[in-house]
Structure formats: structure tokens, C-alpha cells
C-alpha positions, -999 to +999 in steps of 0.1 A: +338+327+609+344+363+599+357+373+565+379+403+559+370+419+526+399+445+524+430+428+512+454+452+529+436+448+562+437+410+559+474+410+551+481+433+581+461+409+604+480+379+591+513+397+596+504+408+631+493+373+639+526+359+626+546+383+647+527+375+678+533+338+672+570+344+667+573+367+698+553+347+722+555+311+711+587+309+691+602+287+717+574+261+715+577+230+694+570+235+657+541+210+658+522+233+681+525+264+658+496+257+634+470+255+662+485+285+680+486+305+648+450+296+641+439+309+675+460+340+673+446+348+639+410+342+650+415+366+679+431+392+656+401+391+633+377+394+662+397+424+675+395+440+640+358+436+639+354+450+674+375+479+666+356+487+634+323+484+652+332+507+680+350+532+657+319+531+634+296+539+663+317+570+673+324+580+637+286+579+630+278+598+660+304+625+654+298+628+618+261+633+624+271+662+646+294+677+621+279+705+601+300+698+570+318+671+551+353+684+557+376+655+569+398+681+587+370+692+610+377+684+646+344+670+659+351+682+695+353+719+683+322+740+687+300+745+657+300+783+660+316+789+627+309+806+595+299+774+577+272+777+551+255+744+559+254+752+596+239+786+588+213+769+566+202+744+593+172+754+613+181+771+647+167+742+668+190+718+650+220+741+656+211+743+692+207+705+695+240+699+679+257+724+701+241+710+732+249+674+724+285+682+716+288+700+750+274+669+767+298+646+750+328+669+758+318+670+794+314+632+796+348+627+780+363+651+805+349+631+834+366+599+823+396+588+844+428+601+828+440+568+814+406+559+800+403+593+784+438+591+770+432+556+755+398+565+741+409+596+724+440+580+709+421+551+696+390+566+683+398+602+675+435+598+666+427+564+650+459+549+665+460+510+667+463+491+699+500+486+696+507+523+689+485+534+717+501+510+741+536+523+731+525+559+737+508+552+769+537+529+782+514+500+790+503+467+775+479+461+747+456+444+771+455+476+792+446+498+763+418+474+754+405+475+790+408+513+792+389+518+758+362+492+767+355+509+801+355+544+785+332+534+758+308+518+783+309+547+807+303+572+779+274+552+764+258+548+800+262+585+807+246+595+773+217+570+779+212+584+815+207+618+798+182+603+774+206+602+744+203+570+724+229+562+697 
């Protein structure tokens, strides 16, 4: 079983699991609640790990493209700036970063609108599933599906171009 090491995250997961239990199974007999809660909690923990794994993949990729450590930098912006570290990088690295960013931008633009919307909200805006679903006007399951499909499509497109993450 997984262990959540961040206390705040763990408390959020437990609270979300309790809310789901109350919303979806509040009309069930009380004797069923412990097993239902256990299953809901396990799924919530798995979702948390999946989210962090995917977010880590994209954050790592985008941070490796970023020429500086500034948290306010939009990774989808071009690197043509007056940043000292970018100016110090060898020209071939500057060109590679610029080309890779262009490829990623084009592949994101090719995604179907709903997948692109879900992907950008979840991984660039760092919205949670419930927030994304509310903004998109769909179910949380739809958000998960859109994000999964977008991630797989982007990864396959990058692999097809010889880019390994």
C-alpha cells in the first residue's frame, strides 16, 4: 500500500474520501460504510500518486527546457529573452531548447479541444480534478479520461519524433 508522507496532502485525501462517501453512499446502511470508505480512500491515494507522477514528468520536461529558475516563467513562452543563463548556454543548446519547445507547442495545439483544455488546466494551471471538472462542465471521470488521452497522445507524438522523456 502507498504511504502519503505530506500530512496536509494526507488530510486532504481523507477529507475528499469522506465527502465522496457521504455524497455517493450516505443512503447505504452504516455497516457498509467502513468497506466503502476503505475502497474510496485507496482509490484517492492511487489518484494522488498518478497525478504526482504525471505532473512530475511534465514539470521535469518543462523545467529542463526553462533557461532560468524563475517560478513565474511560462514554459510555453519562447526562450528568446535577455536572460543571462540563456545567453551563456552554447548556441546549439539554445537552438535545441527552442526547437523542442516549438514541437511541444505544436503537438499541444493538435490535441482535440477538450483534451487540450483538460491537460493545460491540470498540468500547467495545476488545478485538481474537481476544479477542472467544474470549469469544463463535465464529470471528474471525463477530466481523467481527457488528461490520460492527451498525455498518451503527446508522449506518442514526441516519441515518433525521436524525443524520449
